VEXKOLGU-909291 format. One record per atom (N, C-alpha, C): residue in three letters; x negated, y, z negated; residue number from 1. Coordinates in nm, 2 decimals. Each point is the difference from the previous one (the first is absolute). Last residue first. Layout:
BEGIN
residu/east/north/up/num
Ala/X/Y/Z/NUM
...
This chain:
BEGIN
residu/east/north/up/num
Unk/1.71/0.14/0.84/106
Unk/0.04/-0.16/0.04/106
Unk/0.08/-0.04/0.11/106
Unk/-0.37/0.45/-0.21/105
Unk/0.12/-0.06/0.07/105
Unk/-0.03/-0.12/-0.01/105
Unk/-0.21/0.35/-0.36/104
Unk/0.04/-0.06/0.06/104
Unk/0.10/-0.07/0.10/104
Unk/-0.39/0.41/-0.13/103
Unk/0.13/-0.05/0.05/103
Unk/0.03/-0.17/-0.06/103
Unk/-0.41/0.30/-0.12/102
Unk/0.10/0.09/0.07/102
Unk/0.16/-0.06/0.02/102
Unk/-0.49/-0.06/-0.37/101
Unk/0.13/-0.09/0.09/101
Unk/0.14/0.09/0.09/101
Unk/-0.56/0.06/-0.15/100
Unk/0.13/0.07/-0.04/100
Unk/0.09/-0.09/0.07/100
Unk/-0.60/-0.14/-0.12/99
Unk/0.12/0.04/0.11/99
Unk/0.18/0.05/-0.11/99
Unk/-0.61/-0.14/-0.02/98
Unk/0.13/0.06/-0.03/98
Unk/0.12/0.05/0.03/98
Unk/-0.45/-0.33/0.10/97
Unk/0.10/0.10/0.03/97
Unk/0.11/0.03/-0.09/97
Unk/-0.53/-0.24/-0.11/96
Unk/0.09/-0.04/0.00/96
Unk/0.13/0.15/0.11/96
Unk/-0.52/-0.32/-0.14/95
Unk/0.04/0.10/0.09/95
Unk/0.19/0.01/0.04/95
Unk/-0.37/-0.23/-0.38/94
Unk/0.09/-0.01/0.05/94
Unk/0.08/0.12/0.08/94
Unk/-0.42/-0.11/-0.27/93
Unk/0.02/0.07/-0.01/93
Unk/0.13/-0.05/0.11/93
Unk/-0.45/-0.24/-0.30/92
Unk/0.10/0.03/0.09/92
Unk/0.14/0.04/0.01/92
Unk/-0.51/-0.19/-0.22/91
Unk/0.09/0.05/-0.03/91
Unk/0.05/0.02/0.14/91
Unk/-0.34/-0.31/-0.31/90
Unk/0.11/0.04/0.13/90
Unk/0.04/0.07/-0.01/90
Unk/-0.40/-0.31/-0.26/89
Unk/0.08/0.15/-0.03/89
Unk/0.08/0.03/0.16/89
Unk/-0.30/-0.39/-0.32/88
Unk/0.02/0.03/0.17/88
Unk/0.19/0.11/-0.03/88
Unk/-0.48/-0.32/-0.25/87
Unk/0.07/0.11/-0.03/87
Unk/0.14/0.04/0.13/87
Unk/-0.35/-0.40/-0.31/86
Unk/0.04/-0.01/0.14/86
Unk/0.10/0.14/0.01/86
Unk/-0.33/-0.28/-0.31/85
Unk/-0.08/0.13/0.05/85
Unk/0.14/0.05/0.14/85
Unk/0.05/-0.37/-0.31/84
Unk/-0.10/-0.03/0.12/84
Unk/-0.03/0.10/0.07/84
Unk/0.29/-0.01/-0.44/83
Unk/-0.17/-0.11/-0.05/83
Unk/0.00/0.00/0.14/83
Unk/0.47/0.11/0.05/82
Unk/-0.08/0.06/-0.10/82
Unk/-0.15/-0.13/-0.02/82
Unk/0.24/0.24/0.41/81
Unk/0.02/-0.12/-0.04/81
Unk/-0.08/-0.01/-0.08/81
Unk/0.38/0.34/0.28/80
Unk/-0.18/0.00/-0.12/80
Unk/0.02/-0.18/0.01/80
Unk/0.25/0.44/0.28/79
Unk/0.01/-0.13/-0.02/79
Unk/-0.08/-0.01/-0.02/79
Unk/0.34/0.36/0.12/78
Unk/-0.12/-0.01/-0.07/78
Unk/-0.01/-0.12/-0.06/78
Unk/0.28/0.32/0.33/77
Unk/0.01/-0.09/-0.02/77
Unk/-0.13/0.00/-0.11/77
Unk/0.32/0.44/0.07/76
Unk/-0.20/-0.06/0.01/76
Unk/0.07/-0.12/-0.07/76
Unk/0.30/0.35/0.32/75
Unk/0.02/-0.06/-0.10/75
Unk/-0.12/-0.07/-0.01/75
Unk/0.17/0.50/0.15/74
Unk/-0.10/-0.12/-0.07/74
Unk/0.01/-0.14/-0.06/74
Unk/0.36/0.38/0.21/73
Unk/-0.08/-0.04/-0.09/73
Unk/-0.09/-0.08/-0.01/73
Unk/0.23/0.22/0.49/72
Unk/0.09/-0.07/-0.15/72
Unk/-0.12/-0.01/-0.14/72
Unk/-0.01/0.29/0.49/71
Unk/-0.01/-0.12/0.04/71
Unk/0.06/-0.03/-0.19/71
Unk/0.23/0.29/0.41/70
Unk/-0.10/0.00/-0.14/70
Unk/-0.07/-0.14/-0.04/70
Unk/0.35/0.32/0.38/69
Unk/-0.09/-0.15/-0.02/69
Unk/-0.03/0.10/-0.11/69
Unk/0.46/0.17/0.05/68
Unk/-0.17/0.01/0.01/68
Unk/0.01/-0.12/0.02/68
Unk/0.46/0.08/0.09/67
Unk/-0.04/0.12/-0.08/67
Unk/-0.16/-0.01/-0.01/67
Unk/0.37/-0.19/0.39/66
Unk/-0.12/-0.03/-0.06/66
Unk/-0.12/0.11/-0.14/66
Unk/0.54/-0.21/0.17/65
Unk/-0.06/0.15/0.05/65
Unk/-0.14/-0.04/-0.09/65
Unk/0.43/-0.35/0.19/64
Unk/0.01/0.07/-0.14/64
Unk/-0.16/0.12/0.07/64
Unk/0.43/-0.34/0.10/63
Unk/-0.09/0.07/0.09/63
Unk/-0.04/0.06/-0.14/63
Unk/0.25/-0.49/0.09/62
Unk/-0.04/0.07/-0.08/62
Unk/-0.12/0.11/0.10/62
Unk/0.39/-0.39/0.17/61
Unk/-0.16/0.06/-0.01/61
Unk/0.01/0.13/-0.10/61
Unk/0.35/-0.45/0.23/60
Unk/-0.07/0.06/-0.08/60
Unk/-0.07/0.06/-0.04/60
Unk/0.15/-0.30/0.34/59
Unk/0.04/0.11/0.08/59
Unk/-0.04/0.12/-0.15/59
Unk/-0.02/-0.50/-0.15/58
Unk/0.07/0.01/0.12/58
Unk/0.05/0.16/0.02/58
Unk/-0.28/-0.25/-0.38/57
Unk/0.15/0.04/0.00/57
Unk/-0.02/0.13/0.14/57
Unk/-0.32/-0.42/-0.19/56
Unk/0.04/0.16/0.03/56
Unk/0.13/-0.02/-0.02/56
Unk/-0.14/-0.45/0.02/55
Unk/-0.11/0.05/-0.10/55
Unk/0.06/0.20/0.00/55
Unk/0.26/-0.13/-0.01/54
Unk/-0.04/-0.16/0.03/54
Unk/-0.08/0.00/0.10/54
Unk/0.28/0.39/-0.36/53
Unk/-0.06/-0.05/0.11/53
Unk/-0.05/-0.15/0.01/53
Unk/0.39/0.26/-0.29/52
Unk/-0.16/-0.04/-0.02/52
Unk/0.01/-0.04/0.14/52
Unk/0.31/0.39/-0.22/51
Unk/0.02/-0.09/0.11/51
Unk/-0.16/-0.06/-0.01/51
Unk/0.42/0.20/-0.35/50
Unk/-0.18/-0.01/0.02/50
Unk/-0.03/-0.13/0.11/50
Unk/0.41/0.36/-0.23/49
Unk/0.02/-0.08/0.06/49
Unk/-0.11/-0.01/0.04/49
Unk/0.11/0.37/-0.20/48
Unk/0.10/-0.09/-0.04/48
Unk/-0.03/-0.14/0.05/48
Unk/-0.26/0.37/0.05/47
Unk/-0.02/0.08/-0.11/47
Unk/0.11/-0.17/-0.08/47
Unk/-0.25/-0.02/0.49/46
Unk/0.02/0.17/-0.04/46
Unk/0.08/0.02/-0.12/46
Unk/-0.41/-0.33/0.11/45
Unk/0.13/-0.04/-0.05/45
Unk/0.06/0.16/-0.06/45
Unk/-0.41/-0.41/0.27/44
Unk/0.06/0.17/0.01/44
Unk/0.10/0.05/-0.09/44
Unk/-0.46/-0.37/0.11/43
Unk/0.09/0.06/-0.02/43
Unk/0.09/0.11/-0.03/43
Unk/-0.43/-0.12/0.24/42
Unk/0.10/-0.17/-0.07/42
Unk/0.11/0.01/-0.09/42
Unk/-0.27/0.27/0.39/41
Unk/0.02/0.04/-0.07/41
Unk/0.10/-0.11/-0.04/41
Unk/-0.39/0.15/0.31/40
Unk/0.01/-0.12/-0.06/40
Unk/0.09/0.02/-0.14/40
Unk/-0.14/0.36/0.32/39
Unk/0.16/-0.04/0.09/39
Unk/-0.06/-0.18/-0.10/39
Unk/-0.13/0.55/-0.08/38
Unk/-0.02/-0.14/-0.05/38
Unk/0.08/-0.08/0.03/38
Unk/-0.26/0.46/0.20/37
Unk/0.12/-0.07/-0.03/37
Unk/0.00/-0.10/-0.02/37
Unk/-0.22/0.52/-0.05/36
Unk/-0.03/-0.19/0.04/36
Unk/0.15/0.00/-0.09/36
Unk/-0.22/0.51/0.12/35
Unk/0.11/-0.09/0.01/35
Unk/-0.09/-0.17/0.02/35
Unk/-0.29/0.46/-0.17/34
Unk/0.01/-0.12/0.11/34
Unk/0.17/-0.06/-0.04/34
Unk/-0.26/0.30/-0.34/33
Unk/0.07/0.09/0.11/33
Unk/0.07/-0.12/0.14/33
Unk/-0.49/-0.06/-0.20/32
Unk/0.10/0.04/-0.08/32
Unk/0.11/0.08/0.13/32
Unk/-0.19/-0.46/0.19/31
Unk/-0.11/0.12/-0.06/31
Unk/0.16/0.14/-0.10/31
Unk/-0.10/-0.51/0.24/30
Unk/0.11/0.07/-0.01/30
Unk/-0.14/0.07/-0.14/30
Unk/-0.18/-0.39/0.26/29
Unk/0.07/0.12/0.12/29
Unk/0.08/0.03/-0.09/29
Unk/-0.04/-0.39/-0.27/28
Unk/-0.12/0.03/0.13/28
Unk/0.12/0.10/0.06/28
Unk/0.04/-0.05/-0.50/27
Unk/0.08/-0.10/0.11/27
Unk/-0.08/0.12/0.15/27
Unk/-0.05/-0.23/-0.54/26
Unk/-0.09/0.10/0.06/26
Unk/0.10/0.00/0.09/26
Unk/0.26/-0.22/-0.42/25
Unk/-0.21/-0.02/0.06/25
Unk/0.00/0.09/0.16/25
Unk/0.36/0.24/-0.33/24
Unk/0.02/-0.15/0.02/24
Unk/-0.19/-0.06/0.09/24
Unk/0.33/0.38/-0.36/23
Unk/-0.15/-0.01/0.02/23
Unk/0.04/-0.18/0.10/23
Unk/0.45/0.41/-0.13/22
Unk/-0.13/-0.14/-0.02/22
Unk/-0.11/-0.04/0.05/22
Unk/0.50/0.33/-0.08/21
Unk/-0.13/0.05/0.05/21
Unk/-0.06/-0.11/-0.05/21
Unk/0.53/0.10/0.11/20
Unk/-0.15/-0.10/-0.02/20
Unk/-0.12/0.02/0.02/20
Unk/0.47/0.19/0.22/19
Unk/-0.12/0.07/-0.13/19
Unk/-0.09/-0.05/-0.10/19
Unk/0.37/-0.29/0.17/18
Unk/-0.03/0.06/0.06/18
Unk/-0.03/0.12/-0.10/18
Unk/-0.09/-0.47/-0.06/17
Unk/0.15/0.07/-0.05/17
Unk/-0.11/0.09/0.15/17
Unk/-0.17/-0.53/-0.12/16
Unk/-0.04/0.17/0.05/16
Unk/0.16/0.03/-0.01/16
Unk/-0.34/-0.45/-0.17/15
Unk/0.11/0.08/0.03/15
Unk/0.05/0.12/0.01/15
Unk/-0.39/-0.38/0.18/14
Unk/0.01/0.12/-0.08/14
Unk/0.19/0.07/0.00/14
Unk/-0.46/-0.51/0.13/13
Unk/0.13/0.13/-0.01/13
Unk/0.03/0.09/-0.07/13
Unk/-0.42/-0.21/0.20/12
Unk/0.02/0.05/-0.10/12
Unk/0.14/0.00/0.06/12
Unk/-0.35/-0.07/0.28/11
Unk/-0.02/-0.09/-0.04/11
Unk/0.10/-0.02/-0.16/11
Unk/-0.05/0.39/0.33/10
Unk/-0.14/-0.02/-0.05/10
Unk/0.02/-0.15/-0.08/10
Unk/0.47/0.15/0.09/9
Unk/-0.08/0.07/0.07/9
Unk/-0.20/-0.02/-0.06/9
Unk/0.59/-0.08/-0.05/8
Unk/-0.08/-0.03/0.05/8
Unk/-0.08/0.08/0.02/8
Unk/0.47/0.03/-0.27/7
Unk/-0.10/0.04/0.19/7
Unk/-0.11/-0.07/-0.08/7
Unk/0.56/0.10/-0.18/6
Unk/-0.14/-0.04/-0.03/6
Unk/-0.09/0.00/0.12/6
Unk/0.44/0.32/-0.12/5
Unk/-0.10/-0.08/0.08/5
Unk/-0.11/-0.02/-0.08/5
Unk/0.49/0.27/-0.10/4
Unk/-0.13/-0.01/0.01/4
Unk/-0.08/-0.11/0.04/4
Unk/0.49/0.41/-0.17/3
Unk/-0.13/-0.11/0.09/3
Unk/-0.10/-0.03/0.01/3
Unk/0.25/0.08/-0.46/2
Unk/-0.03/0.08/0.14/2
Unk/-0.04/-0.12/0.06/2
Unk/0.40/0.00/-0.33/1
Unk/-0.12/0.00/-0.01/1
Unk/-0.07/0.06/0.13/1
């Protein structure tokens, strides 16, 4: 098995391996090419044994490089009450950061 880690960012948890590319909620002050570190590592596996933190694994961190900042697809929320003449349409586009995992240190 590969080495992997479970990290928390933006209120969500992600299972990551080296060279994984994933989209997370916008990371402040992170532009394309910058290196970011995640120290909220909840679990780390080296392929044979799993270390689970309480709540985080001490001394573990995951480094990643920022690929790009972008906005996701539009999500439309449409509300209607029949026979009342009430219609409301709201759109939302989440700002995201695409990152590539460089290393997992435990």
